[in-house]
N, C-alpha and C positions, 0 to 999 in steps of 0.2 A: 502492501498498499504506500502511494507515495506521501510525503510528508506537507504540506501545510507554512513556508517560512516564512516567521514573524513577522510584523512588521514595524520600519524603526523609524520613528520621531528623534528629530531636531533636537537635543538641551537648550538650545540658545530660541530660537522659533518656538519650535513646536510642530515645524513641519514633515507631511511622512515623507521619509527619503528615498530615493526609487530607485538611488546610484551609490555607487563605492562611496559614502560619507568620513571624517575627516574625522580620525580619531586622538583625543587625548584622555589618556589613563582609562576611565569606565562609562566617559561622554563621549559622544556621537553629533558630530558638527552636519547642517549640508555646506553651507560654505565657511569660506576665510572670515568673512564677516559675523557670520555667528560663530565662528568662537573664538572672535575676538571681542565681545558680546557687542557688537554694531549692530546694526538693523540691517535686514537685508529683504530680499525684494526674489527669494525664489519660492516662496507661495504664489506669485503674481505671475511670475515665467511657470509655476507649473498649470494654473488655471487656464492663462493664454495657451499651452498647447496641449489643453483637455479645449478647448472648443474649434482649435485647428481639427482636430485630430472627429472630433461628433460632427466639423459640416464637413468634412472630407467624408464623413460616414453616410450622411445624407444622401449626400451629391452622387455620390457614387450608386447608393440604391432607388437613383431615379432607372428608368426609364435611358437605355443610351449611357449612363454610366458617366466619367469626367468628360469634358470637350478635349480632343486633340490640339 
């Protein structure tokens, strides 16, 4: 039976990390800004990427798919 990987959350901003995190001791960070205690924009970038994927999926579901 295949195991389900646990989600990894940034100890700085709380965003779910779906890439290799920066690790410092037992803490995991999504980016260098979070590791340094600064505000980051990773959550905003992830939302933008999700919107792009949803738009692309909706477009490809249309008859004829994406225009060439």
